[in-house]
Residue frames as qw, qx, qy, qz and C-alpha x, y, z in Angstrom:
[[0.445, 0.587, 0.672, -0.071, 254.93, 14.57, 172.53],
 [0.176, -0.051, 0.410, 0.893, 254.44, 16.47, 169.29],
 [0.297, 0.657, 0.539, -0.436, 251.47, 18.74, 168.56],
 [0.367, 0.107, 0.566, 0.730, 250.98, 19.36, 164.83],
 [0.053, -0.637, -0.526, -0.561, 247.93, 21.64, 165.00],
 [0.332, -0.611, -0.453, 0.558, 247.69, 24.84, 167.07],
 [0.190, 0.822, 0.255, 0.472, 246.83, 28.51, 166.74],
 [0.618, -0.553, -0.204, 0.520, 249.59, 30.04, 168.82],
 [0.371, 0.212, 0.159, 0.890, 250.68, 32.88, 166.52],
 [0.024, -0.554, -0.492, 0.671, 249.31, 36.11, 168.02],
 [0.255, 0.667, 0.152, -0.683, 246.70, 38.22, 166.26],
 [0.061, 0.271, -0.709, -0.648, 246.70, 36.47, 162.87],
 [0.416, -0.245, -0.750, -0.452, 243.43, 34.48, 163.17],
 [0.638, -0.565, -0.150, -0.501, 240.97, 33.36, 165.84],
 [0.801, -0.124, -0.476, 0.342, 243.75, 31.91, 168.01],
 [0.510, -0.380, -0.317, 0.704, 246.06, 33.75, 170.43],
 [0.081, 0.920, 0.348, 0.159, 244.81, 37.30, 170.87],
 [0.118, -0.954, 0.266, -0.074, 248.07, 38.77, 172.22],
 [0.461, 0.540, -0.659, 0.249, 251.74, 38.06, 172.65],
 [0.337, -0.386, 0.670, -0.538, 251.09, 37.28, 176.31],
 [0.870, 0.064, 0.276, -0.402, 248.52, 34.64, 175.41],
 [0.777, 0.504, -0.376, -0.038, 250.76, 33.19, 172.71],
 [0.186, 0.528, -0.737, 0.378, 253.64, 32.76, 175.17],
 [0.543, -0.229, 0.592, -0.550, 251.36, 31.31, 177.84],
 [0.912, 0.231, 0.003, -0.338, 249.87, 28.80, 175.37],
 [0.655, 0.501, -0.552, 0.127, 253.34, 27.57, 174.37],
 [0.057, -0.453, 0.730, -0.509, 254.41, 27.32, 177.99],
 [0.766, -0.078, 0.357, -0.529, 251.27, 25.34, 178.83],
 [0.903, 0.337, -0.224, -0.147, 252.08, 22.88, 176.06],
 [0.405, 0.542, -0.661, 0.325, 255.69, 22.57, 177.19],
 [0.351, -0.352, 0.656, -0.568, 254.66, 21.90, 180.79],
 [0.872, 0.084, 0.185, -0.445, 252.26, 19.24, 179.50],
 [0.714, -0.225, 0.625, 0.223, 255.16, 17.39, 177.86],
 [0.679, 0.703, 0.200, 0.069, 255.07, 18.71, 174.30],
 [0.583, -0.436, 0.302, 0.616, 258.55, 19.08, 172.82],
 [0.155, 0.007, 0.522, 0.839, 257.58, 20.21, 169.31],
 [0.267, 0.639, 0.569, -0.443, 254.59, 22.35, 168.40],
 [0.291, 0.264, 0.561, 0.729, 253.38, 23.34, 164.96],
 [0.180, 0.494, 0.239, -0.817, 251.79, 26.78, 164.60],
 [0.242, 0.298, 0.811, 0.442, 249.03, 26.44, 162.02],
 [0.215, 0.379, 0.140, -0.889, 247.35, 29.77, 161.18],
 [0.589, 0.528, 0.584, -0.180, 244.20, 29.54, 159.14],
 [0.038, -0.201, 0.532, 0.822, 244.27, 30.00, 155.36],
 [0.202, 0.531, 0.822, 0.025, 240.67, 30.63, 154.41],
 [0.136, 0.705, 0.419, 0.555, 238.26, 33.30, 153.17],
 [0.389, -0.897, -0.203, -0.059, 238.43, 35.09, 156.50],
 [0.509, -0.761, 0.297, 0.272, 242.12, 34.98, 157.32],
 [0.597, 0.734, -0.323, 0.001, 244.97, 35.63, 154.91],
 [0.896, -0.313, 0.170, 0.267, 247.92, 33.25, 155.15],
 [0.341, 0.883, -0.307, 0.101, 251.31, 34.93, 154.63],
 [0.937, -0.070, -0.200, 0.276, 254.17, 32.48, 154.96],
 [0.483, 0.437, -0.257, 0.714, 256.83, 35.17, 155.17],
 [0.258, -0.593, 0.218, -0.731, 255.25, 37.29, 157.90],
 [0.885, -0.390, -0.063, -0.245, 254.13, 34.19, 159.82],
 [0.839, 0.152, -0.304, 0.424, 257.74, 32.91, 159.70],
 [0.201, 0.488, -0.312, 0.790, 258.94, 36.13, 161.27],
 [0.594, -0.527, 0.087, -0.601, 256.24, 36.02, 163.95],
 [0.961, -0.195, -0.195, -0.006, 257.12, 32.43, 164.80],
 [0.643, 0.286, -0.363, 0.611, 260.81, 33.29, 165.13],
 [0.134, -0.537, 0.264, -0.790, 259.87, 36.11, 167.55],
 [0.814, -0.405, -0.024, -0.416, 257.64, 33.76, 169.54],
 [0.908, 0.028, -0.322, 0.267, 260.43, 31.17, 169.70],
 [0.356, 0.418, -0.373, 0.748, 262.79, 33.84, 171.09],
 [0.422, -0.512, 0.170, -0.729, 260.22, 34.73, 173.77],
 [0.907, -0.295, -0.011, -0.300, 259.59, 31.15, 174.95],
 [0.342, -0.630, 0.696, 0.037, 263.17, 29.87, 174.79],
 [0.425, 0.395, -0.757, -0.300, 264.47, 26.58, 173.45],
 [0.388, -0.115, 0.842, -0.358, 262.64, 24.12, 175.72],
 [0.627, 0.461, 0.610, -0.153, 260.11, 23.55, 172.95],
 [0.239, -0.121, 0.572, 0.775, 260.67, 23.70, 169.18],
 [0.450, 0.615, 0.338, -0.553, 258.15, 25.73, 167.19],
 [0.318, 0.043, 0.751, 0.577, 257.47, 24.87, 163.54],
 [0.378, 0.356, 0.007, -0.854, 255.30, 26.68, 161.01],
 [0.226, 0.253, 0.906, 0.252, 252.44, 24.97, 159.22],
 [0.298, -0.013, -0.209, -0.931, 248.96, 25.94, 158.06],
 [0.404, 0.342, 0.765, -0.366, 245.32, 25.16, 158.75],
 [0.016, 0.168, -0.599, -0.783, 244.58, 24.88, 155.04],
 [0.591, 0.395, 0.414, -0.569, 240.96, 25.34, 153.99],
 [0.435, 0.074, 0.797, 0.413, 240.28, 23.05, 151.01],
 [0.407, 0.760, 0.227, -0.452, 239.00, 25.74, 148.65],
 [0.762, 0.563, 0.214, 0.237, 239.63, 26.03, 144.91],
 [0.182, 0.931, -0.229, 0.217, 241.83, 29.12, 145.24],
 [0.512, -0.681, 0.520, -0.063, 243.92, 27.55, 147.99],
 [0.877, 0.032, 0.459, 0.138, 244.37, 24.28, 146.14],
 [0.637, 0.729, 0.066, 0.240, 245.45, 26.05, 142.95],
 [0.007, -0.901, 0.375, -0.218, 248.02, 28.08, 144.87],
 [0.693, -0.484, 0.532, -0.038, 249.30, 25.05, 146.80],
 [0.891, 0.294, 0.298, 0.174, 249.83, 23.14, 143.55],
 [0.454, 0.816, -0.119, 0.337, 251.99, 26.04, 142.29],
 [0.062, 0.656, -0.526, 0.538, 253.74, 26.60, 145.64],
 [0.795, -0.293, -0.525, -0.077, 253.52, 23.38, 147.68],
 [0.558, -0.040, -0.510, 0.654, 256.07, 24.55, 150.26],
 [0.122, -0.443, 0.052, -0.887, 254.01, 27.59, 151.17],
 [0.672, -0.398, -0.035, -0.623, 251.47, 25.69, 153.26],
 [0.838, -0.053, -0.539, 0.063, 253.07, 22.43, 154.40],
 [0.699, -0.712, 0.016, 0.058, 254.35, 21.68, 157.89],
 [0.467, -0.648, 0.417, 0.433, 257.86, 23.11, 157.97],
 [0.239, 0.555, -0.618, -0.503, 259.81, 21.83, 154.98],
 [0.415, 0.022, 0.908, -0.048, 257.92, 18.54, 154.93],
 [0.152, -0.121, -0.723, -0.663, 255.37, 17.20, 152.44],
 [0.135, -0.466, -0.850, 0.206, 252.55, 17.11, 155.01],
 [0.137, -0.253, -0.179, -0.941, 249.59, 19.44, 154.58],
 [0.132, 0.338, 0.763, -0.535, 246.83, 19.90, 157.18],
 [0.157, -0.243, -0.538, -0.792, 243.51, 20.26, 155.37],
 [0.214, 0.285, 0.640, -0.680, 240.22, 21.51, 156.78],
 [0.043, 0.390, 0.788, 0.474, 236.88, 20.90, 155.08],
 [0.287, -0.292, -0.082, -0.909, 233.90, 23.19, 154.94],
 [0.223, 0.144, 0.802, -0.535, 231.13, 22.69, 157.48],
 [0.516, 0.411, 0.123, -0.742, 228.58, 23.45, 154.74],
 [0.841, 0.433, -0.134, -0.295, 229.33, 21.01, 151.93],
 [0.604, -0.351, 0.673, 0.244, 231.35, 17.86, 151.30],
 [0.472, 0.612, -0.346, -0.532, 232.22, 18.13, 147.63],
 [0.962, 0.162, 0.217, -0.044, 232.12, 15.07, 145.43],
 [0.596, 0.724, -0.274, 0.213, 235.43, 16.35, 144.02],
 [0.471, -0.769, 0.417, -0.111, 237.37, 15.78, 147.24],
 [0.890, -0.111, 0.389, 0.210, 238.82, 12.41, 146.09],
 [0.654, 0.638, 0.119, 0.388, 240.07, 14.11, 142.89],
 [0.045, -0.928, 0.225, -0.293, 241.57, 16.98, 144.89],
 [0.719, -0.560, 0.410, 0.011, 243.31, 14.59, 147.26],
 [0.878, 0.200, 0.309, 0.305, 244.71, 12.63, 144.31],
 [0.434, 0.818, -0.007, 0.378, 245.96, 15.84, 142.72],
 [0.310, -0.868, 0.335, -0.194, 247.71, 16.96, 145.90],
 [0.824, -0.339, 0.442, 0.101, 249.28, 13.57, 146.37],
 [0.794, 0.492, 0.186, 0.305, 250.43, 13.55, 142.76],
 [0.214, 0.858, -0.211, 0.416, 252.42, 16.69, 143.70],
 [0.600, 0.120, -0.635, 0.472, 254.03, 14.69, 146.53],
 [0.275, -0.393, 0.354, -0.803, 251.96, 16.37, 149.26],
 [0.323, -0.221, -0.911, 0.130, 250.48, 14.19, 152.00],
 [0.365, -0.513, -0.126, -0.766, 247.11, 15.55, 153.15],
 [0.212, -0.151, -0.828, 0.497, 246.17, 15.28, 156.83],
 [0.316, -0.602, -0.483, -0.551, 242.45, 15.79, 157.45],
 [0.034, 0.186, -0.548, 0.815, 241.81, 17.86, 160.59],
 [0.277, 0.100, 0.648, -0.703, 239.10, 17.07, 163.18],
 [0.337, -0.145, -0.710, -0.601, 236.58, 15.11, 161.07],
 [0.265, -0.396, -0.840, 0.261, 234.82, 14.18, 164.32],
 [0.017, -0.516, -0.354, 0.780, 233.77, 17.83, 164.69],
 [0.144, 0.101, -0.479, -0.860, 232.62, 18.42, 161.11],
 [0.570, 0.176, 0.457, -0.660, 228.79, 18.35, 161.11],
 [0.737, 0.411, -0.289, -0.453, 228.58, 16.80, 157.66],
 [0.459, 0.348, -0.815, 0.067, 231.18, 14.12, 158.28],
 [0.331, -0.143, 0.734, -0.576, 229.46, 13.32, 161.56],
 [0.769, 0.262, 0.263, -0.520, 226.58, 12.05, 159.44],
 [0.876, 0.464, -0.124, -0.048, 228.81, 10.39, 156.82],
 [0.432, -0.730, 0.516, 0.118, 231.99, 9.19, 158.54],
 [0.870, 0.140, 0.433, 0.191, 232.45, 6.52, 155.90],
 [0.468, 0.871, -0.077, 0.131, 233.86, 9.24, 153.62],
 [0.229, -0.829, 0.508, -0.058, 236.86, 9.47, 155.90],
 [0.792, -0.157, 0.585, 0.078, 237.46, 5.73, 155.59],
 [0.752, 0.582, 0.266, 0.157, 237.41, 6.00, 151.80],
 [0.243, 0.930, -0.225, 0.163, 239.80, 8.93, 151.72],
 [0.499, -0.666, 0.555, -0.007, 242.18, 7.27, 154.19],
 [0.865, 0.102, 0.468, 0.152, 242.39, 4.26, 151.87],
 [0.573, 0.792, 0.036, 0.208, 243.70, 6.69, 149.23],
 [0.667, 0.166, -0.258, 0.679, 246.60, 7.65, 151.48],
 [0.159, -0.721, 0.041, -0.673, 245.18, 10.60, 153.42],
 [0.365, -0.054, -0.736, 0.568, 246.03, 10.80, 157.13],
 [0.397, -0.716, -0.437, -0.371, 243.56, 11.72, 159.87],
 [0.223, 0.170, -0.520, 0.807, 244.09, 14.07, 162.80],
 [0.441, -0.664, -0.576, -0.179, 241.53, 13.98, 165.62],
 [0.122, -0.730, 0.218, -0.636, 241.26, 16.67, 168.30],
 [0.325, 0.114, -0.810, 0.475, 242.75, 15.65, 171.62],
 [0.268, -0.004, 0.494, -0.827, 239.98, 17.29, 173.66],
 [0.725, 0.052, -0.295, -0.620, 237.36, 15.45, 171.58],
 [0.614, 0.084, -0.781, 0.077, 238.83, 12.12, 172.69],
 [0.217, -0.066, -0.728, 0.647, 238.53, 13.14, 176.34],
 [0.076, -0.609, -0.789, 0.035, 234.92, 14.33, 175.92],
 [0.135, -0.450, -0.207, 0.858, 235.21, 18.09, 175.98],
 [0.216, 0.088, -0.432, -0.871, 233.20, 18.51, 172.75],
 [0.733, 0.001, 0.131, -0.668, 230.32, 16.38, 174.00],
 [0.695, -0.110, 0.701, -0.117, 229.40, 12.72, 174.03],
 [0.789, 0.560, 0.225, -0.117, 228.50, 12.51, 170.33],
 [0.376, 0.828, -0.415, 0.038, 231.82, 13.95, 169.15],
 [0.343, -0.551, 0.748, -0.139, 233.70, 11.75, 171.63],
 [0.811, 0.110, 0.554, -0.150, 231.87, 8.65, 170.41],
 [0.725, 0.688, -0.004, -0.019, 232.78, 9.43, 166.81],
 [0.084, 0.803, -0.584, 0.089, 236.41, 10.12, 167.70],
 [0.537, -0.329, 0.763, -0.145, 236.53, 6.72, 169.37],
 [0.840, 0.405, 0.326, -0.155, 234.84, 5.14, 166.37],
 [0.506, 0.795, -0.336, 0.007, 237.64, 6.44, 164.15],
 [0.181, -0.631, 0.738, -0.157, 240.16, 4.96, 166.58],
 [0.761, -0.019, 0.615, -0.205, 238.42, 1.59, 166.61],
 [0.794, 0.592, 0.130, -0.043, 238.69, 1.61, 162.79],
 [0.739, -0.189, 0.224, 0.606, 242.40, 2.43, 163.02],
 [0.376, 0.743, 0.313, 0.457, 241.77, 5.77, 161.32],
 [0.258, -0.963, 0.071, 0.022, 243.28, 8.07, 163.93],
 [0.782, 0.354, -0.180, 0.480, 246.82, 8.69, 162.82],
 [0.310, 0.226, -0.319, 0.867, 247.50, 11.77, 165.01],
 [0.282, -0.808, -0.497, 0.146, 246.02, 13.53, 168.01],
 [0.338, 0.255, -0.054, 0.904, 246.57, 17.29, 168.13],
 [0.089, -0.422, -0.565, 0.703, 245.27, 20.06, 170.37],
 [0.106, 0.632, 0.482, 0.597, 243.97, 22.57, 167.78],
 [0.350, -0.558, -0.437, 0.613, 244.55, 24.99, 170.65],
 [0.173, 0.724, 0.325, 0.584, 243.11, 28.48, 170.27],
 [0.245, -0.791, 0.128, -0.546, 243.45, 29.99, 173.74],
 [0.152, 0.316, -0.789, 0.505, 244.51, 29.42, 177.34],
 [0.468, -0.036, 0.535, -0.703, 240.99, 28.62, 178.52],
 [0.814, 0.235, 0.206, -0.489, 238.28, 27.02, 176.37],
 [0.915, 0.391, -0.082, 0.056, 240.53, 25.42, 173.75],
 [0.420, -0.809, 0.406, 0.074, 243.75, 24.80, 175.63],
 [0.462, 0.560, -0.687, -0.031, 247.07, 23.34, 174.53],
 [0.414, -0.376, 0.769, -0.310, 248.06, 19.92, 175.81],
 [0.664, 0.194, -0.623, -0.364, 247.90, 16.25, 174.82],
 [0.072, 0.246, -0.904, 0.342, 248.55, 14.30, 178.02],
 [0.548, 0.084, 0.533, -0.639, 244.93, 13.97, 179.18],
 [0.791, 0.383, -0.142, -0.455, 243.79, 12.66, 175.80],
 [0.419, 0.445, -0.791, 0.012, 246.77, 10.33, 175.66],
 [0.218, -0.135, 0.849, -0.463, 245.69, 8.73, 178.96],
 [0.695, 0.272, 0.321, -0.583, 242.10, 8.31, 177.76],
 [0.679, 0.510, -0.423, -0.316, 243.29, 6.95, 174.42],
 [0.195, 0.411, -0.877, 0.155, 245.68, 4.54, 176.10],
 [0.422, -0.014, 0.745, -0.516, 243.01, 3.16, 178.41],
 [0.731, 0.397, 0.225, -0.507, 240.57, 2.63, 175.55],
 [0.802, 0.567, -0.143, -0.121, 242.87, 1.48, 172.74],
 [0.924, -0.087, -0.025, 0.371, 246.20, 0.50, 174.28],
 [0.371, -0.788, 0.157, 0.465, 249.38, 2.27, 175.20],
 [0.522, -0.073, 0.552, 0.646, 251.17, 1.45, 171.91],
 [0.231, 0.677, 0.558, 0.421, 248.42, 3.11, 169.86],
 [0.225, -0.947, -0.188, 0.134, 248.36, 6.10, 172.23],
 [0.498, -0.550, 0.321, 0.589, 252.13, 6.51, 171.88],
 [0.468, 0.260, 0.592, 0.602, 251.85, 6.31, 168.12],
 [0.130, 0.797, 0.485, 0.335, 249.28, 9.13, 167.80],
 [0.223, -0.974, -0.035, 0.026, 251.03, 11.65, 170.09],
 [0.456, -0.685, 0.454, 0.340, 254.70, 10.70, 169.66],
 [0.577, -0.097, 0.680, 0.441, 255.79, 8.37, 166.90],
 [0.439, 0.619, 0.582, 0.292, 253.47, 9.44, 164.10],
 [0.084, 0.990, 0.114, -0.021, 253.58, 13.23, 164.58],
 [0.434, -0.680, 0.425, 0.411, 257.34, 13.06, 165.04],
 [0.568, 0.136, 0.659, 0.475, 257.62, 11.29, 161.68],
 [0.300, 0.843, 0.420, 0.149, 255.47, 14.02, 160.18],
 [0.100, -0.979, 0.099, 0.151, 257.58, 16.98, 161.42],
 [0.440, -0.552, 0.596, 0.383, 260.79, 15.17, 160.48],
 [0.606, 0.557, -0.305, -0.479, 259.45, 14.26, 157.03],
 [0.167, -0.308, 0.936, 0.026, 260.17, 10.59, 157.64],
 [0.419, -0.121, -0.790, -0.431, 258.24, 7.63, 156.22],
 [0.605, -0.375, 0.147, -0.687, 255.05, 7.22, 158.13],
 [0.054, -0.242, 0.952, -0.179, 255.40, 4.19, 160.45],
 [0.523, -0.256, -0.721, -0.376, 252.96, 1.35, 160.39],
 [0.456, -0.393, 0.391, -0.696, 250.56, 1.24, 163.35]]
């Protein structure tokens, strides 16, 4: 399995708080069956994103965990004006590895009417936006049809694995399943932040997803699709 969203880099955001935790998180993912894991530090008003220093940290983490799992650098990219302007100038600074795929996170406070224009602008620069955890966004919970509209534009959707299995509550689980019923879940990812409350791992959600929506769809969202993303391959049809 491939996990494209995690906060495993130590002491750079609200994820791993130490090297020990970072190593343990990666080992937990590996034991769960993850073979590739994308470290996605936040880039927002609270946490500075520095591609160069994060690259060095990731290399050190890779050396500590060994070669049983491949670590890749990405970004949990807050869709702010400053970030978007910088990404348009330096698209490779925020994408997953050397691919065109960009994880985007929306504000919990406002869903701007300009989002379709921003998505179009990013895609015009050959970036492929992947919306993170819309099932957990309080505004999108009330207006999930926005996600449908944006997906029709070419945006991909990443749902949180633990949301599918009910760990964020029944309402969030119901919405995650609604997205799946609509065919809008392109990827499941852990969005892991620690070894306890928000743990790494995809296998439990894969089982739940498979029982509800079929094994082929479950395989697509934890294996085929995220593998295509990290390898910068054409996104397969589901």
